[in-house]
C-alpha positions as CSV (number, residue, x, y, z in Angstrom):
1,M,-27.5,-23.5,-4.3
2,I,-30.4,-22.2,-6.3
3,L,-32.2,-21.3,-3.5
4,R,-29.0,-19.1,-1.9
5,Y,-29.1,-17.4,-5.5
6,C,-32.8,-16.6,-5.2
7,F,-32.6,-15.2,-1.7
8,I,-29.5,-12.9,-3.0
9,L,-31.3,-12.1,-5.8
10,C,-34.3,-11.0,-3.9
11,L,-32.4,-8.9,-1.5
12,S,-30.6,-7.0,-4.3
13,M,-34.4,-6.4,-6.2
14,A,-35.2,-4.8,-2.7
15,L,-31.9,-2.6,-2.6
16,F,-32.8,-0.9,-5.9
17,S,-36.6,-0.7,-5.4
18,C,-36.7,0.2,-1.7
19,R,-34.6,3.6,-2.0
20,K,-36.1,6.4,-0.5
21,E,-36.4,9.3,-2.2
22,L,-34.7,12.5,0.4
23,E,-37.0,15.1,1.2
24,A,-34.9,17.6,0.6
25,P,-33.2,17.3,-2.8
26,V,-30.6,19.3,-3.5
27,P,-31.3,21.6,-6.5
28,D,-30.2,21.7,-9.7
29,T,-27.6,24.8,-9.8
30,D,-26.9,24.7,-13.6
31,W,-25.9,28.2,-14.4
32,P,-24.8,28.2,-18.1
33,L,-22.8,31.6,-17.3
34,F,-21.4,30.8,-14.2
35,D,-20.3,27.7,-16.4
36,S,-19.4,29.7,-19.2
37,P,-15.8,29.5,-20.1
38,G,-14.6,32.8,-19.5
39,A,-15.5,32.4,-15.9
40,N,-12.4,31.5,-13.8
41,P,-11.6,30.2,-10.5
42,M,-11.5,33.0,-7.5
43,P,-7.5,33.7,-6.3
44,K,-6.5,32.3,-3.1
45,Q,-6.5,36.3,-1.4
46,S,-9.8,37.1,-3.0
47,R,-11.6,34.0,-1.4
48,E,-9.8,34.6,2.1
49,A,-11.1,38.4,2.0
50,M,-14.3,38.1,2.0
51,E,-14.6,35.9,4.8
52,G,-16.6,38.0,7.5
53,I,-20.0,39.3,9.1
54,Y,-22.0,40.7,6.7
55,K,-25.7,42.8,7.0
56,V,-28.9,41.6,5.4
57,T,-31.0,43.9,3.8
58,D,-33.8,42.3,1.7
59,G,-34.2,39.2,2.6
60,A,-34.0,39.6,6.4
61,S,-37.2,38.6,6.7
62,V,-36.1,34.6,5.2
63,F,-32.9,34.7,6.3
64,G,-32.1,37.1,9.4
65,E,-30.5,40.3,9.8
66,Q,-26.5,39.1,9.1
67,V,-24.7,36.1,8.7
68,V,-21.3,35.0,8.4
69,L,-19.5,33.6,5.4
70,K,-16.5,31.5,6.1
71,W,-15.1,29.3,3.1
72,S,-13.7,25.6,3.0
73,Y,-13.2,23.1,0.6
74,V,-13.1,19.3,-0.5
75,A,-9.9,17.9,-2.4
76,E,-10.3,14.8,-4.8
77,G,-6.7,13.7,-6.1
78,L,-5.3,17.1,-7.9
79,D,-8.7,18.9,-7.8
80,T,-9.7,21.2,-5.2
81,T,-13.4,22.6,-4.8
82,Y,-14.1,25.3,-2.9
83,Y,-16.8,26.3,-1.2
84,L,-18.3,29.4,0.5
85,S,-20.9,28.7,3.0
86,V,-23.1,31.1,4.5
87,F,-24.4,30.7,8.2
88,C,-27.7,32.4,9.3
89,S,-29.6,32.3,12.7
90,K,-33.0,32.4,11.6
91,D,-34.0,28.4,10.9
92,I,-30.5,26.8,11.2
93,A,-30.6,28.2,7.3
94,Y,-27.2,27.8,5.4
95,F,-26.0,28.6,2.1
96,T,-23.1,26.5,0.4
97,V,-21.8,28.3,-3.2
98,E,-18.8,28.5,-5.6
99,G,-17.3,30.9,-7.0
100,K,-15.9,32.2,-10.0
101,V,-14.6,35.4,-11.7
102,L,-16.4,36.7,-15.2
103,G,-14.7,40.0,-16.2
104,D,-14.4,42.3,-13.6
105,S,-17.3,40.5,-11.4
106,I,-17.6,37.8,-9.1
107,L,-19.9,35.3,-9.2
108,L,-21.5,32.8,-6.6
109,N,-23.7,29.6,-7.3
110,G,-25.1,27.5,-5.5
111,Y,-28.0,26.4,-2.9
112,W,-29.8,27.3,0.3
113,R,-31.2,24.9,3.1
114,K,-33.1,25.0,6.7
115,L,-32.6,22.5,8.8
116,T,-36.0,23.4,11.5
117,N,-38.0,22.3,8.1
118,T,-36.7,20.2,4.6
119,Q,-37.0,23.7,2.3
120,T,-34.5,24.5,-0.2
121,G,-33.6,26.1,-3.0
122,I,-31.2,27.5,-5.5
123,A,-28.9,30.6,-4.9
124,R,-27.1,33.2,-7.4
125,F,-25.2,36.0,-6.4
126,S,-22.7,38.7,-8.1
127,I,-20.1,41.1,-6.8
128,G,-19.9,43.9,-9.4
129,A,-16.3,45.9,-10.0
130,N,-17.8,48.7,-7.7
131,N,-19.5,46.8,-5.1
132,G,-16.1,45.2,-4.3
133,A,-15.0,42.6,-6.6
134,K,-12.2,45.5,-7.5
135,Q,-10.8,45.4,-4.7
136,L,-11.4,41.6,-3.8
137,L,-9.5,41.3,-6.9
138,S,-6.5,43.2,-6.2
139,P,-3.4,41.0,-4.9
140,L,-3.5,42.9,-1.2
141,P,-7.5,43.2,-0.6
142,E,-8.4,46.4,1.9
143,I,-11.7,45.6,2.9
144,G,-13.9,47.8,5.1
145,K,-17.3,48.5,5.9
146,D,-19.9,48.8,3.1
147,S,-16.9,48.0,0.7
148,I,-18.3,44.7,0.0
149,V,-22.2,44.3,-1.4
150,I,-23.2,40.6,-2.5
151,S,-26.7,41.3,-4.3
152,G,-28.5,38.4,-5.9
153,M,-31.6,36.0,-5.9
154,F,-33.0,32.8,-4.1
155,G,-35.3,30.0,-5.5
156,N,-37.8,27.5,-3.5
157,G,-37.3,24.5,-4.7
158,Q,-36.1,23.8,-8.5
159,D,-37.6,26.8,-9.7
160,S,-35.4,30.1,-10.9
161,P,-34.2,32.4,-8.0
162,S,-37.1,35.0,-7.8
163,N,-36.4,36.1,-4.3
164,K,-34.2,39.2,-3.5
165,L,-31.0,39.1,-1.2
166,V,-28.3,41.7,-0.5
167,L,-25.5,40.8,1.6
168,T,-23.1,44.1,2.7
169,Y,-19.6,43.5,4.6
170,Q,-19.5,44.8,8.1
171,R,-16.7,43.4,9.9
172,P,-14.3,40.4,10.2
173,V,-15.3,37.0,12.0
174,Y,-13.8,36.4,15.4
175,K,-10.9,35.2,15.9
176,G,-10.1,35.1,19.2
177,T,-10.3,32.7,21.6
178,P,-10.1,29.0,19.4
179,L,-13.3,26.5,19.3
180,E,-13.6,23.1,17.8
181,I,-17.1,22.9,16.0
182,L,-17.8,19.6,16.0
183,A,-20.6,18.1,13.5
184,H,-22.3,15.1,14.8
185,R,-22.7,12.0,13.3
186,S,-19.9,12.6,10.5
187,G,-21.3,16.0,9.9
188,G,-25.7,15.9,10.0
189,R,-27.9,13.2,11.0
190,T,-29.9,11.5,8.5
191,S,-33.6,12.5,9.9
192,D,-32.4,16.1,9.3
193,H,-33.1,15.4,5.8
194,M,-29.0,16.1,5.2
195,P,-28.2,16.1,0.9
196,Y,-25.6,12.6,2.6
197,S,-26.6,10.0,5.1
198,E,-25.1,10.6,8.9
199,N,-21.6,8.5,9.0
200,S,-21.4,8.1,5.6
201,I,-18.0,9.3,3.6
202,G,-19.9,11.5,1.4
203,M,-21.4,13.2,5.0
204,I,-17.7,13.4,5.9
205,K,-16.7,15.2,2.7
206,Y,-19.5,17.6,3.8
207,A,-19.0,18.6,7.5
208,S,-16.8,21.4,6.2
209,Q,-19.9,23.2,4.6
210,L,-21.7,23.3,7.6
211,G,-18.8,25.1,9.1
212,A,-17.3,21.9,11.2
213,T,-13.4,22.2,12.2
214,G,-14.1,18.0,13.5
215,I,-16.1,15.4,13.4
216,E,-17.3,12.9,15.8
217,L,-17.7,9.4,14.4
218,D,-19.8,6.2,15.6
219,V,-17.5,3.0,15.6
220,R,-18.7,-0.3,15.8
221,L,-17.4,-3.8,14.4
222,T,-18.8,-6.1,12.8
223,R,-18.6,-9.9,13.2
224,D,-15.3,-10.7,12.1
225,G,-13.8,-7.6,13.9
226,V,-13.7,-4.6,10.9
227,P,-14.3,-1.2,12.4
228,I,-17.6,0.8,10.6
229,L,-19.4,4.0,11.3
230,Y,-23.3,3.6,11.9
231,H,-25.0,4.8,14.9
232,D,-27.3,3.1,16.2
233,N,-26.9,-1.3,17.3
234,T,-29.2,-2.6,14.3
235,L,-29.9,-1.9,11.1
236,N,-32.9,-0.5,10.4
237,L,-34.9,1.7,8.5
238,R,-33.7,5.3,10.1
239,L,-30.6,4.5,8.6
240,I,-30.7,2.1,5.6
241,Q,-33.1,1.5,2.7
242,K,-34.9,-2.3,2.9
243,N,-33.3,-5.2,2.5
244,G,-34.5,-7.5,4.4
245,L,-31.7,-7.7,7.0
246,V,-32.7,-7.3,10.6
247,G,-30.8,-7.8,13.9
248,A,-27.4,-6.3,15.4
249,I,-24.3,-4.8,13.2
250,E,-22.1,-7.6,14.8
251,D,-24.4,-10.7,13.5
252,Y,-22.6,-9.4,9.9
253,S,-19.6,-9.9,9.0
254,Y,-18.0,-6.7,7.0
255,A,-18.3,-8.7,3.6
256,Q,-22.1,-9.3,3.9
257,L,-23.2,-5.5,5.1
258,N,-20.8,-4.0,2.3
259,S,-22.9,-6.9,-0.6
260,L,-26.1,-6.4,0.8
261,V,-26.7,-3.1,2.8
262,S,-26.9,0.4,1.4
263,L,-27.7,3.7,3.5
264,I,-30.3,6.2,2.3
265,D,-28.5,7.6,0.6
266,G,-27.0,4.8,-1.7
267,E,-23.3,4.2,-0.2
268,K,-22.1,2.0,1.7
269,I,-21.6,1.2,5.3
270,P,-18.2,2.9,5.5
271,T,-15.0,1.4,7.6
272,L,-13.0,3.8,9.9
273,R,-10.1,3.6,7.5
274,Q,-12.1,4.7,5.2
275,A,-13.4,7.5,7.0
276,L,-10.2,8.6,8.5
277,E,-8.6,8.3,4.9
278,T,-11.4,10.7,3.7
279,V,-10.5,12.8,6.6
280,L,-6.5,13.3,5.6
281,N,-6.9,13.5,2.2
282,N,-10.0,15.1,1.2
283,T,-11.3,17.5,3.5
284,N,-9.8,20.7,6.1
285,L,-11.1,18.8,9.3
286,H,-8.2,18.8,11.9
287,F,-10.1,16.4,14.8
288,V,-11.5,13.5,14.7
289,W,-13.6,12.1,17.9
290,L,-14.0,8.0,17.6
291,D,-17.7,7.5,19.7
292,T,-16.7,4.0,20.7
293,K,-20.6,2.4,20.4
294,H,-19.4,-0.8,21.5
295,D,-17.6,-2.5,24.4
296,D,-15.4,-4.8,22.7
297,S,-11.6,-4.9,22.4
298,L,-10.4,-1.4,21.2
299,T,-7.1,-2.7,19.6
300,S,-8.5,-2.5,16.4
301,M,-9.4,1.5,17.3
302,R,-6.4,2.3,18.8
303,N,-4.2,0.4,15.8
304,L,-5.8,3.3,12.7
305,Q,-5.8,6.2,15.7
306,A,-2.0,5.3,15.8
307,E,-1.5,5.0,11.9
308,Y,-3.9,8.5,10.4
309,L,-1.9,10.4,13.3
310,Q,1.3,8.9,11.7
311,K,0.1,9.3,8.7
312,A,-0.8,13.5,8.9
313,K,2.2,13.8,10.7
314,A,4.1,12.7,7.3
315,M,2.5,14.8,5.2
316,G,2.8,17.7,8.2
317,R,-1.1,17.8,8.4
318,S,-2.2,19.2,11.9
319,L,-4.9,16.0,12.7
320,E,-6.3,15.0,16.1
321,I,-7.9,11.5,16.5
322,V,-9.0,11.1,20.0
323,I,-11.0,7.8,21.2
324,G,-14.0,8.9,22.9
325,L,-14.9,6.7,25.7
326,P,-18.7,7.2,26.7
327,G,-19.1,4.9,29.5
328,E,-17.5,2.2,32.2
329,D,-17.8,-0.6,29.9
330,Q,-15.3,1.2,27.3
331,L,-13.4,3.1,30.3
332,A,-12.2,-0.4,31.4
333,K,-11.5,-1.6,27.6
334,F,-9.5,2.0,27.3
335,K,-7.1,0.8,30.3
336,E,-6.7,-2.9,28.7
337,L,-4.4,-1.1,26.0
338,P,-0.9,-1.0,26.3
339,N,0.3,2.7,27.8
340,Y,-3.1,3.9,27.8
341,D,-2.5,7.0,29.6
342,S,-0.6,8.1,26.5
343,I,-3.2,7.7,23.9
344,P,-5.0,10.4,23.2
345,S,-8.7,10.3,24.9
346,A,-11.8,12.0,24.9
347,C,-13.7,10.7,28.4
348,E,-17.2,11.7,29.3
349,L,-16.9,10.4,32.9
350,S,-15.8,12.4,35.5
351,P,-12.6,14.9,35.5
352,E,-11.3,12.1,37.8
353,D,-11.7,9.4,35.6
354,V,-10.0,11.8,33.2
355,V,-6.9,12.2,35.3
356,D,-6.8,8.5,35.9
357,I,-6.2,7.8,32.0
358,N,-4.9,11.5,31.0
359,A,-7.5,11.5,28.8
360,Q,-6.5,14.9,26.3
361,V,-10.3,15.9,26.4
362,W,-13.3,16.0,29.3
363,A,-16.4,15.7,27.5
364,P,-19.5,15.8,29.4
365,R,-23.2,16.3,28.7
366,W,-24.3,20.0,27.7
367,T,-27.7,19.2,30.0
368,L,-24.8,19.8,33.4
369,G,-25.0,23.1,32.2
370,L,-21.9,25.3,31.7
371,Q,-20.1,24.3,34.6
372,N,-17.3,26.6,34.2
373,D,-15.4,25.9,37.4
374,L,-15.0,22.5,36.4
375,V,-14.2,23.4,33.0
376,K,-11.0,25.7,34.3
377,Q,-10.1,23.4,36.7
378,V,-9.4,20.8,33.9
379,Q,-7.7,23.3,31.7
380,A,-5.5,24.0,34.2
381,E,-4.6,20.6,34.2
382,G,-3.6,21.2,30.5
383,R,-6.5,19.2,29.3
384,R,-9.8,20.4,27.0
385,A,-12.8,20.4,27.5
386,F,-16.0,19.5,24.7
387,V,-19.5,19.7,25.1
388,W,-22.0,17.7,24.0
389,T,-24.9,17.6,22.0
390,L,-25.8,20.8,22.3
391,D,-28.3,21.8,19.6
392,V,-31.2,24.6,21.1
393,P,-30.0,28.2,19.7
394,D,-30.1,30.1,22.6
395,Y,-28.0,27.5,25.2
396,I,-25.4,27.1,21.8
397,S,-25.7,31.0,22.3
398,Q,-25.3,30.9,26.1
399,F,-22.0,28.1,25.9
400,I,-20.3,30.0,23.5
401,N,-20.7,33.7,25.4
402,E,-21.1,32.8,29.1
403,G,-19.1,29.5,28.8
404,Y,-15.2,28.7,28.7
405,F,-15.7,24.5,26.7
406,N,-13.1,24.5,24.1
407,G,-15.2,22.7,21.9
408,I,-19.0,22.1,21.3
409,L,-20.4,18.9,19.7
410,S,-23.6,19.8,17.7
411,N,-26.0,18.1,15.1
412,Y,-26.2,21.9,13.9
413,P,-22.3,23.1,13.1
414,S,-23.6,25.9,10.6
415,L,-25.4,27.0,13.9
416,V,-22.5,26.8,15.9
417,A,-20.4,28.8,13.6
418,Y,-22.5,30.8,13.2
419,Y,-22.7,32.3,17.0
420,Y,-19.2,32.0,17.5
421,Y,-17.9,33.6,14.8
422,V,-20.6,37.1,15.2
423,K,-18.4,37.1,18.3
424,E,-16.7,40.3,19.1
């Protein structure tokens, strides 16, 4: 018994003493003016009218000549926080800021990040009454070209912002043919030094700020059959803090993983139930792709899928959840489910397999090319086609502008959002 407690103590000490420091930490964005008692939340009509394509004057050499502005939110009980995201093509940069009204002006406060490296920094902006705030704060905003000028500063790391950035409204975002922008591993990879670990609750809540309309979740089963979110097949230091445990996920019970393992950002490995609960109650995401990373029974995944589809329907919430089938083993297990041909699914195999199981989504690898004829054939059958995992900027642009896919799965949803919304 004593040896057992000593072992647990050693593991606990390793857990707390070996936490990996983030290489691109979110800077402290405290701004007394923004947090002053007179600053109030922005009205809904003001947020909606701000969305659009903006020309970059000062700061174009750092963030590109044009950017996209879009709003999203995270709900925590009765408290909802709205975030304005700025999507850039240069260096896969993005901003995430909050907005408040102070007097006759609008203030924006947050930070920026580049995903091609670990650069980040504080960002502070304002919109003066004569630069668009008056129009934005009116009951029925009328916005036209050059009617909004967002002026501000950005910094590097924790340094006080000292570099000028000016954005000028040009036109609305594209609202034509819909596209599902799906974030890989619930929003982004741990290896990209995101503020949250991949496949974590924090990352799910963050995904919308990266432009995602939906997410892909990697689902594995513990030894006692609990569906959890974890990409790799083994415990390893790429994804978790050092703790002395090794081996396959399925070698451990959920209780063992929950008590002894922490992800890089300190979170616990979430269950699929916790993930779906988060999507439903805390985000505006409306598509979830359950990527099956095991070849055991799919019954538990199916039960959770059905439960949360029903919960979403009862709430009047638009939400799709599909079971992803990446290989023959998963396809065979899917066919063991009762009435499998009526279960929402995404099949990565051939279009013939898609028809065989009546999958709603055909999901080919991006390296197979645009495949426009096959995509049109699938769509003619009343299905959709999503491509994965597309990260190369030039190919993202090509697939959006020359292809017919209904959705793109990417580690860089902010870049997919950029190229989609700048369409004319």
